[in-house]
C-alpha positions in Angstrom: -43.7 15.4 33.8 -44.6 11.7 33.0 -45.7 10.8 29.3 -47.4 7.6 28.1 -46.9 6.1 24.4 -48.4 2.6 24.2 -46.0 0.7 26.5 -43.1 3.4 26.8 -43.5 5.8 29.9 -40.9 8.5 29.7 -40.6 10.6 32.8 -38.7 13.9 33.2 -36.9 15.0 36.6 -34.7 17.4 37.6 -31.1 16.0 38.5 -31.4 16.6 42.2 -34.9 14.7 42.2 -33.9 11.6 40.1 -33.7 9.0 43.1 -37.2 10.2 44.2 -38.9 10.3 40.9 -37.5 6.9 39.9 -38.8 5.4 43.4 -42.2 6.9 42.7 -42.5 5.4 39.0 -41.3 2.0 40.3 -43.7 2.0 43.3 -46.8 3.1 41.1 -46.0 0.3 38.8 -45.7 -2.3 41.7 -48.8 -1.0 43.2 -50.8 -1.5 40.0 -49.3 -5.1 39.5 -47.8 -4.3 36.4 -44.7 -6.1 35.2 -41.8 -4.2 34.0 -38.0 -4.4 33.3 -36.4 -3.8 36.7 -32.8 -4.8 35.5 -31.2 -5.7 32.3 -30.8 -3.6 29.1 -34.3 -1.9 29.4 -34.1 -0.7 32.9 -31.7 2.2 32.2 -31.2 4.8 34.6 -32.1 8.4 34.1 -29.8 10.1 31.7 -29.5 13.1 29.6 -29.9 10.5 26.5 -33.0 8.4 26.6 -34.3 6.1 23.7 -37.8 5.0 23.3 -39.7 3.4 20.3 -36.9 4.0 17.9 -36.3 7.4 18.8 -33.1 9.1 21.0 -34.0 12.2 23.1 -30.9 14.4 23.7 -31.3 16.9 26.7 -27.7 17.6 26.9 -28.3 21.1 25.8 -31.5 21.6 27.8 -29.9 24.2 30.1 -29.9 26.5 26.8 -33.4 25.8 26.1 -32.9 23.2 23.5 -33.4 19.3 23.1 -32.3 17.0 20.0 -34.3 14.4 18.7 -33.5 11.9 16.2 -33.9 8.1 15.0 -32.0 5.4 16.7 -28.9 3.8 14.6 -30.8 0.5 14.6 -34.2 1.9 13.1 -32.3 4.1 10.6 -30.2 1.0 9.4 -33.1 -1.5 9.3 -35.3 1.2 7.4 -32.6 1.9 4.9 -32.1 -1.8 4.3 -35.7 -2.4 3.7 -36.1 0.6 1.3 -33.1 -0.8 -0.6 -34.4 -4.2 -1.0 -37.4 -2.8 -2.6 -35.5 -0.6 -5.1 -33.7 -3.4 -6.1 -37.0 -5.7 -6.4 -38.4 -2.9 -8.5 -42.0 -3.9 -7.3 -43.9 -3.7 -4.1 -47.3 -5.4 -3.1 -49.9 -3.6 -1.2 -49.3 -5.0 2.0 -45.5 -4.4 1.7 -46.3 -0.9 1.0 -48.5 -0.6 3.9 -46.0 -2.0 6.4 -43.2 0.1 4.8 -45.3 3.3 4.7 -46.2 2.8 8.5 -42.6 2.5 9.4 -41.2 5.4 7.2 -44.2 7.6 8.6 -42.8 7.2 12.3 -39.2 7.7 11.2 -40.4 10.9 9.1 -41.7 12.6 12.1 -38.3 12.9 13.4 -37.3 14.8 10.1 -37.7 18.6 9.5 -39.4 19.9 6.5 -42.1 18.2 4.5 -39.4 16.6 2.1 -40.0 13.2 3.8 -43.7 13.6 3.5 -43.1 14.0 -0.3 -41.0 10.8 -0.7 -43.9 9.0 1.4 -46.6 9.9 -1.0 -44.8 7.5 -3.5 -46.0 4.5 -1.5 -49.6 5.7 -1.9 -50.8 3.7 -5.2 -48.9 0.7 -3.8 -50.5 0.8 -0.5 -53.9 0.9 -2.3 -52.9 -1.7 -4.8 -53.3 0.6 -8.0 -49.5 -0.1 -8.9 -47.0 -2.8 -8.4 -43.9 -1.7 -10.6 -41.6 1.0 -9.5 -40.9 3.7 -11.8 -37.6 5.3 -11.8 -39.2 8.6 -10.2 -40.5 6.2 -7.3 -36.9 5.0 -6.8 -35.6 8.5 -6.9 -37.7 9.6 -3.9 -37.0 6.3 -1.9 -33.5 7.1 -2.4 -34.1 10.7 -1.1 -35.6 9.2 2.1 -32.7 6.8 2.7 -30.3 9.8 2.2 -32.3 11.9 4.9 -32.3 9.1 7.3 -28.4 8.3 6.8 -27.6 12.0 7.6 -29.6 11.4 10.6 -29.5 15.3 11.7 -31.1 15.7 14.9 -34.2 17.6 15.1 -33.7 20.7 17.3 -36.7 21.7 19.5 -36.1 25.1 20.9 -38.0 27.2 23.6 -39.9 29.5 21.4 -39.2 33.2 21.6 -42.2 35.3 22.7 -42.6 36.8 19.3 -44.9 35.5 16.2 -44.1 36.0 12.5 -47.0 36.8 10.2 -46.3 36.5 6.4 -49.3 37.5 4.1 -48.7 36.9 0.1 -50.7 37.4 -2.9 -50.9 37.5 -6.7 -52.7 39.0 -9.3 -53.4 37.7 -12.8 -55.4 40.4 -15.0 -54.0 39.8 -18.7 -56.2 42.6 -19.9 -54.6 45.2 -17.8 -52.3 47.5 -19.8 -50.1 48.6 -17.0 -49.9 45.7 -14.4 -51.2 42.5 -15.8 -49.5 40.3 -13.4 -48.1 40.9 -10.1 -46.7 39.6 -6.7 -46.9 41.0 -3.3 -45.8 40.1 0.2 -46.1 41.8 3.7 -44.5 40.4 7.0 -45.0 41.4 10.5 -41.8 40.6 12.2 -39.6 42.0 15.1 -41.9 44.6 15.8 -41.4 46.0 12.2 -43.5 45.7 8.7 -41.7 45.1 5.5 -43.1 44.4 1.9 -42.2 43.8 -1.4 -44.8 44.7 -4.8 -43.2 43.2 -8.0 -44.8 43.3 -11.6 -44.3 39.8 -13.4 -43.0 40.3 -17.0 -44.1 38.7 -19.9 -41.0 36.2 -20.3 -41.6 35.0 -16.7 -45.4 34.6 -17.3 -44.8 32.6 -20.6 -42.5 30.2 -18.5 -45.4 29.8 -15.8 -47.6 28.9 -18.7 -49.0 31.8 -20.4 -50.4 31.1 -23.6 -50.7 27.5 -22.8 -53.3 27.9 -20.0 -56.0 30.6 -19.8 -55.1 31.4 -16.1 -51.7 30.9 -14.3 -53.0 32.6 -11.1 -52.3 29.2 -9.2 -48.3 29.4 -10.3 -48.0 33.1 -9.6 -49.8 32.5 -6.2 -47.4 29.7 -5.2 -44.6 31.9 -6.4 -45.4 34.8 -4.3 -45.4 32.6 -1.4 -42.1 31.0 -1.9 -40.4 34.3 -2.7 -41.7 35.6 0.5 -40.4 32.5 2.5 -37.0 32.9 1.0 -36.8 36.8 1.3 -37.6 36.7 4.9 -36.4 33.4 6.0 -33.9 35.0 8.8 -37.0 36.1 10.6 -38.2 32.4 11.1 -35.8 31.0 13.4 -37.0 30.3 16.8 -40.6 31.5 16.2 -44.0 30.6 15.5 -44.4 31.3 11.8 -47.8 31.7 10.0 -47.8 32.1 6.2 -51.2 33.4 5.0 -51.9 32.7 1.2 -54.8 33.7 -0.7 -55.2 30.3 -2.9 -56.4 27.1 -1.5 -54.3 25.3 -4.1 -51.1 26.9 -3.1 -52.2 26.1 0.5 -52.6 22.5 -0.1 -49.4 22.2 -2.3 -47.1 23.8 0.2 -48.6 21.7 2.9 -48.2 18.2 1.0 -44.7 19.4 -0.5 -46.2 18.5 -3.9 -48.6 19.2 -6.8 -49.8 17.7 -9.9 -49.1 20.9 -11.5 -45.3 20.6 -12.8 -44.5 24.4 -12.0 -46.2 24.6 -8.9 -44.8 21.0 -7.9 -41.0 22.6 -8.3 -42.0 25.6 -5.9 -43.3 23.3 -3.5 -40.3 21.3 -3.5 -37.8 24.3 -2.7 -40.3 25.4 -0.2 -40.1 21.8 1.7 -36.2 22.2 1.3 -36.1 25.6 2.8 -38.1 24.2 6.0 -35.6 21.7 6.4 -32.5 23.7 6.0 -34.1 26.3 8.6 -35.3 23.6 11.0 -38.8 25.0 10.8 -42.2 24.2 10.1 -44.4 26.9 8.8 -48.0 27.0 9.6 -49.9 27.9 6.2 -53.4 29.0 6.2 -55.5 31.0 3.6 -56.7 34.3 4.2 -59.7 36.0 2.2 -58.7 38.7 -0.3 -60.5 41.6 1.8 -58.2 40.7 4.8 -55.1 40.1 2.9 -52.9 43.2 3.1 -50.8 41.7 0.7 -53.4 42.2 -2.1 -52.9 45.9 -3.1 -48.8 45.4 -3.2 -49.7 42.4 -5.7 -51.4 45.0 -8.0 -48.8 47.8 -7.5 -50.9 49.6 -4.9 -48.6 50.5 -2.0 -50.4 53.6 -0.3 -52.0 51.2 2.1 -51.9 53.0 5.7 -50.7 49.4 7.1 -47.3 50.1 4.6 -47.0 53.7 5.7 -43.8 53.2 7.6 -42.8 49.8 6.0 -39.4 48.9 4.8 -39.8 48.5 0.9 -37.6 45.1 -0.3 -38.9 45.2 -3.8 -35.5 45.6 -5.3 -34.1 42.8 -3.4 -37.2 40.8 -4.1 -36.8 41.2 -7.7 -33.1 39.8 -7.7 -34.4 36.8 -5.6 -37.0 36.1 -7.9 -34.7 36.2 -10.8 -32.7 33.5 -9.2 -36.0 31.3 -8.5 -37.0 31.2 -11.9 -33.6 30.4 -13.0 -33.4 27.2 -10.7 -36.9 26.2 -11.4 -36.8 26.4 -15.3 -33.0 26.2 -15.8 -32.9 29.0 -18.0 -30.3 32.0 -18.1 -30.9 35.1 -16.5 -34.4 36.4 -16.7 -35.8 39.9 -16.2 -39.2 40.4 -14.2 
C-alpha cells in the first residue's frame, strides 16, 4: 500500500518485504526525476513508528488488529504555545484566527470525539472579522483544546467487528394529553438482540427543560432521548460501526456539531461529545422519518409493537440514568421522572 498526501508518501510493507519495497519506491522516484531525501533526518528507514505531517503512526500493535495515531510532540508544544499567546493577548485578528484555526483543525483530526470541534467553533467569529476581543468563554474553550493536546492520548484505530449497531430514538411532547404528555423512547439492534426503553417525562423535568417558558420543548426532549440511549447502551459501541437515528433535524445537527444555541441542548451535546471521546468512537448520526422510526411507539408508551415482542425492556435502568443526566445538566438534587 502506498499513499500520497501533498509531499508525503507513506508506504506500508510486511517486514520480510521491506528491502524490496524500499528499492521499488526509490527506483520510481529516480525514474521520474524527483528530488527526495536519500540520507539524513528525513530519510528514515521502515519502522513500526512513522511520523508524517505532524502525525505519528504507531503500528506496534498491528498484529492484534490495532494501530495508534497521535500528534507529534513538536506540533503539540508549538500549537499550545500559540494558543497560550492568544489567550494572554486577549485579542485576535482575522488573519491570526484563520492561521490558528487551520493548524488546530489538522491537530483536532487526531483527537477522538467532537470536543475539539466544539473548541474550534470559538474561532469562527474571529476568522470572519466579526469579533477581535476574547471573552472568558472563548479562553475557556481554547484552554480545553490545549488540555486535549497535552494529554495527547493516541487515537486507536481498530479493525472493525463484523456487526453494526443501529440505535433509534424518539420523543413526544403533547401537553394536552392527559396520561402521557411527554415521553422518551429508544431501541437499539445490537449483538443479534433488540432492547428498548420507554419512559414518561414528569412535570418537574419538563419545567427544567423549559416548559412554561416555551410553547414547545420537543427539541430538548429529542436531544435528551438520544443522549440517554447513547449512555445506556454505550457498552455495545466498542469496535463497531454505530448509527444513531434521531427524529429531529435540530438534534441531529446539534450532536454532529457538539454544540447548540439552545443552552439546554448545548449541555447535552457537550456530554454526548465527551462520551464519544471516552469511548474512542465516532457515531454516525442520521435522521429517520417518524413512520420508519421503531422508537416512536415506545416514546408514547406503546410497547406492543411486533418488533419489540422479544426485546429486553431496560426502562428501569434508563430511569435511573435519566435522573443522573438531569442532575448533572441542571446541577439539581435528585429528580424523579
